[in-house]
C-alpha positions in Angstrom: 2.1 -7.5 -16.3 2.6 -6.7 -12.7 5.4 -5.8 -10.5 5.4 -6.2 -6.6 8.0 -4.5 -4.1 8.2 -5.6 -0.5 9.4 -2.7 1.5 10.4 -4.2 5.1 9.1 -2.2 8.2 8.0 -2.8 11.7 4.1 -2.6 12.6 3.3 0.8 13.4 5.9 2.5 11.1 4.4 5.4 9.4 4.0 5.0 5.5 4.4 7.9 3.0 3.4 8.1 -0.6 6.2 6.9 -2.8 4.7 9.2 -5.6 2.8 12.4 -6.5 -0.6 11.4 -7.6 -4.2 11.0 -6.6 -6.0 8.5 -4.4 -8.1 6.7 -6.6 -9.4 3.8 -4.2 -9.1 2.7 -0.5 -10.3 -0.9 0.1 -10.3 -3.5 2.6 -7.2 -6.0 2.3 -8.8 -9.5 2.5 -6.9 -12.7 3.5 -8.7 -16.0 4.2 -12.1 -14.0 4.1 -11.1 -11.5 6.8 -10.3 -7.9 6.6 -6.3 -7.4 7.5 -5.6 -3.8 6.5 -6.3 -1.7 3.9 -5.3 -1.4 0.2 -4.8 1.9 -1.2 -4.7 2.7 -4.8 -2.8 5.8 -6.0 -2.6 7.2 -9.7 0.6 8.7 -10.3 0.5 12.2 -11.8 3.5 11.4 -14.0 2.2 8.1 -15.2 -1.7 8.1 -15.3 -1.7 4.9 -17.3 -0.8 2.8 -14.2 -1.9 2.5 -10.6 0.2 1.9 -7.6 -1.3 -0.3 -4.9 0.0 -0.5 -1.5 -1.1 -3.1 1.1 -0.4 -4.2 4.6 -1.3 -1.1 6.2 -3.9 0.9 8.1 -4.8 4.2 6.1 -4.2 7.6 7.7 -7.7 9.1 9.0 -7.2 12.3 6.9 -6.8 10.2 3.7 -9.8 9.9 1.2 -10.5 9.0 -2.4 -9.8 12.0 -4.6 -6.9 13.2 -2.1 -3.9 14.6 -3.7 -0.7 13.1 -2.3 3.0 14.2 -2.6 6.0 11.8 -2.6 7.7 11.5 0.6 5.6 14.1 2.3 2.0 12.8 2.3 1.4 10.2 5.3 -1.0 7.7 3.8 -0.8 5.1 6.9 1.0 2.8 9.0 2.4 -0.7 8.7 0.4 -3.7 10.2 1.4 -6.8 11.5 0.4 -9.1 8.7 2.7 -11.8 9.5 0.2 -13.5 11.8 -2.0 -14.2 8.8 0.5 -14.6 6.1 4.2 -15.9 6.2 6.3 -13.0 4.8 9.0 -14.1 2.4 11.1 -11.0 3.8 11.4 -13.1 7.1 13.9 -15.6 5.6 16.1 -12.2 5.0 15.6 -10.5 8.3 15.7 -11.2 12.2 12.0 -10.4 12.6 8.7 -11.5 11.1 9.3 -9.9 7.8 6.3 -7.3 8.0 6.3 -5.0 5.2 4.3 -2.8 3.1 3.5 -4.3 -0.5 3.7 -1.8 -3.5 2.3 -3.3 -6.7 2.2 -1.5 -10.0 -0.5 -2.5 -12.6 -2.4 -0.8 -15.6 -5.0 1.7 -14.6 -8.6 1.1 -15.7 -9.8 3.5 -18.2 -12.0 5.1 -15.8 -11.5 5.7 -12.1 -14.1 4.3 -9.5 
């Protein structure tokens, strides 16, 4: 199964790694056939059987596949304005467009890309 958590934040807000781990992948986030930000996959040190995927952000230029990240310390990117291409569920609970970083947990592949 999967689990997703939307963490509300204004576009431009810095995003820090939620876990200690290793960047497993940095890929384009595609909506309706167009790139809208990036997906960053992190394999947590304490739970290597899962991958944490973060979307709705622009990656930090210093971030690369294989980079080690520390929870709350390593900047991984900044929130983008995704509300212009996707209606955000958070918007019904906030006074803004509901922009956010989406964090998804899923099973890790048996080998890293």
